[in-house]
C-alpha positions as CSV (number, residue, x, y, z in Angstrom):
1,X,17.2,8.2,32.2
2,X,15.5,6.7,35.2
3,X,12.1,7.2,33.6
4,X,13.1,5.1,30.5
5,X,14.5,2.5,32.8
6,X,11.3,2.3,34.9
7,X,9.2,2.1,31.7
8,X,11.5,-0.7,30.3
9,X,11.2,-2.7,33.5
10,X,7.4,-2.1,34.0
11,X,5.5,-5.3,33.2
12,X,2.0,-4.1,34.3
13,X,-0.6,-4.8,31.6
14,X,1.5,-7.3,29.7
15,X,-0.6,-9.4,27.3
16,X,-1.2,-13.0,28.5
17,X,0.3,-15.6,26.1
18,X,-3.0,-17.1,25.0
19,X,-4.4,-13.6,24.1
20,X,-1.2,-12.8,22.3
21,X,-1.5,-16.1,20.3
22,X,-5.1,-15.4,19.4
23,X,-4.4,-11.8,18.2
24,X,-1.3,-12.9,16.2
25,X,-3.4,-15.7,14.6
26,X,-6.1,-13.3,13.5
27,X,-3.6,-10.9,12.2
28,X,-1.8,-13.5,10.1
29,X,-5.1,-14.8,8.7
30,X,-6.0,-11.2,7.8
31,X,-2.6,-10.7,6.1
32,X,-3.0,-13.8,4.0
33,X,-6.3,-12.6,2.6
34,X,-4.9,-9.1,2.0
35,X,-1.8,-10.4,0.3
36,X,-3.9,-12.7,-2.0
37,X,-6.0,-9.7,-3.0
38,X,-2.9,-7.6,-3.6
39,X,-1.4,-10.4,-5.7
40,X,-4.6,-10.6,-7.9
41,X,-4.7,-6.8,-8.3
42,X,-1.0,-6.5,-9.3
43,X,-1.3,-9.4,-11.7
44,X,-4.3,-7.8,-13.4
45,X,-2.6,-4.4,-13.6
46,X,0.6,-5.9,-15.1
47,X,-1.5,-7.8,-17.6
48,X,-3.2,-4.5,-18.6
49,X,0.2,-2.8,-19.0
50,X,1.5,-5.8,-21.0
51,X,-1.6,-5.7,-23.2
52,X,-1.2,-1.9,-23.8
53,X,2.5,-2.3,-24.8
54,X,1.6,-5.3,-27.0
55,X,-1.1,-3.2,-28.8
56,X,1.3,-0.4,-29.8
57,X,1.4,-0.5,-33.6
58,X,5.0,-0.7,-34.6
59,X,4.3,-0.8,-38.3
60,X,5.0,2.4,-40.2
61,X,5.7,3.3,-43.7
62,X,7.3,6.4,-45.3
63,X,7.0,6.6,-49.1
64,X,9.6,7.9,-51.4
65,X,10.5,11.6,-51.0
66,X,12.1,13.5,-53.8
67,X,13.4,17.0,-53.4
68,X,15.4,19.5,-55.5
69,X,18.8,17.9,-54.8
70,X,17.9,14.9,-52.5
71,X,16.0,11.7,-52.7
72,X,14.8,9.1,-50.1
73,X,13.7,5.7,-51.4
74,X,11.3,5.3,-48.5
75,X,11.1,2.5,-45.9
76,X,8.6,0.3,-44.1
77,X,8.2,-2.0,-41.1
78,X,5.5,-4.5,-40.4
79,X,4.7,-5.6,-36.9
80,X,4.9,-9.3,-36.3
81,X,2.7,-11.2,-33.8
82,X,4.0,-11.2,-30.3
83,X,4.6,-14.2,-28.0
84,X,1.2,-15.7,-26.9
85,X,-0.6,-13.5,-29.5
86,X,-2.9,-14.7,-32.2
87,X,-4.8,-13.0,-35.0
88,X,-8.2,-13.8,-33.6
89,X,-7.7,-12.4,-30.1
90,X,-10.8,-10.5,-28.8
91,X,-10.3,-6.9,-27.8
92,X,-10.2,-5.8,-24.1
93,X,-9.3,-9.2,-22.8
94,X,-6.2,-10.5,-20.9
95,X,-3.3,-11.9,-22.9
96,X,-3.3,-15.6,-23.8
97,X,-0.4,-16.2,-21.4
98,X,-2.3,-15.0,-18.4
99,X,-4.4,-17.7,-16.8
100,X,-6.9,-16.8,-14.0
101,X,-8.0,-19.6,-11.7
102,X,-10.7,-17.6,-9.9
103,X,-13.8,-15.8,-11.1
104,X,-13.2,-13.2,-13.8
105,X,-14.2,-9.8,-12.5
106,X,-14.2,-6.7,-14.7
107,X,-12.5,-3.6,-13.3
108,X,-15.6,-1.6,-13.6
109,X,-18.0,-4.1,-11.9
110,X,-19.3,-3.4,-8.5
111,X,-19.0,-6.3,-6.2
112,X,-21.8,-7.3,-3.9
113,X,-20.9,-8.8,-0.5
114,X,-21.9,-12.5,0.0
115,X,-24.4,-12.7,2.9
């Protein structure tokens, strides 16, 4: 127990306040950039998921089936346009509801660093 108490009370090597503020400032700036990148990536992936779900074809049709002692009249369903969807939407693009304020970058593109 005395070892823990000595370590708790030991103040040798404590970071000076100015150094601590500088390190904390750099860490916060790094976190802001990282969180912005994470936000953009999550928004892009959720848009991809929403687009995939939106493109599921819900229209199906079963024609009349007649057997020896049974008969089915058949049924059909036609998929309606979804919210923010239009007939002339180009393929492989984000939904109309998603608005990007930055530069559009395709997931397969290789980014070159700015010198």
